[in-house]
C-alpha positions in Angstrom: 107.5 171.4 64.2 107.1 171.7 60.4 110.4 170.0 59.3 111.3 166.3 59.6 114.8 165.4 60.8 116.8 162.4 59.5 120.1 161.4 60.8 122.7 159.1 59.3 125.8 157.0 60.2 129.0 159.0 60.7 131.7 156.3 61.1 134.3 154.9 58.7 133.3 151.3 58.5 131.0 150.1 55.6 127.4 151.0 55.8 124.6 151.1 53.4 121.6 152.8 54.9 118.2 154.1 53.6 117.6 157.6 55.2 114.5 158.8 53.5 111.9 156.7 51.9 108.8 158.8 50.7 106.7 158.5 47.5 108.7 161.3 45.9 112.3 160.4 46.8 114.5 157.8 48.3 117.8 158.8 49.8 120.5 156.3 50.7 123.7 156.9 52.4 126.7 154.6 51.7 130.3 154.5 53.2 132.8 152.2 51.7 136.3 151.5 53.1 139.1 150.5 50.6 138.0 147.5 48.6 134.4 147.6 49.7 131.7 147.7 47.0 128.0 147.7 46.4 126.4 144.7 44.6 126.3 145.2 40.7 122.9 146.3 39.7 120.8 148.5 37.4 119.4 151.8 38.4 115.8 151.4 39.4 114.9 155.1 39.0 116.6 158.4 38.1 119.7 158.4 40.2 122.0 161.2 41.6 125.0 160.2 43.5 126.6 163.0 45.6 130.3 162.2 46.7 131.0 163.8 50.1 134.3 162.1 51.0 137.0 160.2 49.3 137.0 159.0 45.6 134.1 156.8 44.3 134.9 154.3 41.4 132.0 153.8 39.1 131.6 151.7 35.9 128.4 152.3 33.9 127.3 149.8 31.2 130.4 148.8 29.3 132.4 152.0 30.0 135.8 152.0 31.6 135.8 152.9 35.3 135.7 156.5 36.2 136.9 158.0 39.5 134.7 160.8 41.1 136.2 162.9 44.0 134.4 164.7 46.9 132.2 167.5 45.6 131.0 165.7 42.6 127.3 165.0 41.7 126.9 162.1 39.2 123.5 161.7 37.3 122.6 158.1 36.1 119.9 157.3 33.8 117.1 154.8 34.7 118.0 151.2 33.9 121.7 151.7 33.6 124.0 148.8 34.7 126.4 150.0 37.4 129.4 148.8 39.4 130.0 151.0 42.5 133.3 150.4 44.6 136.1 152.2 46.5 139.5 151.5 45.0 141.3 154.0 47.1 143.0 154.0 50.4 140.7 156.6 52.0 137.0 156.1 53.0 134.5 157.0 50.4 131.1 158.4 51.4 128.4 159.3 49.2 124.5 159.7 49.1 122.2 158.2 46.6 119.1 160.1 45.5 116.4 158.2 43.7 113.5 160.2 42.2 110.9 159.1 42.1 110.9 156.4 44.8 111.7 153.2 42.9 108.5 151.7 44.4 106.5 154.2 42.2 108.6 154.3 39.3 106.5 151.7 37.3 103.4 153.7 38.0 104.6 156.9 36.4 104.6 157.4 32.5 107.7 159.5 31.4 
């Protein structure tokens, strides 16, 4: 078998899981119920968030919160402060793609 198969959580309760963790990429899957959030932090690599269900509320640096719906891909630069949460009634589900993997970021010169 050439391909490698990964699976992820498919329920509605809060979940933060690392799906892929290779040198080239880290992919996380996050499910947030209403009122749930991710701890505030800075992007530790180049980040793309892909909203696949619900609406994601995101504050970057000192900007006002923005709401991103299903079908949206958000690019967040390295070292950007972010607040990630679900303020809506429906479940919010999204994937976070970090490339390169944050463990290698400090070794690469950009």
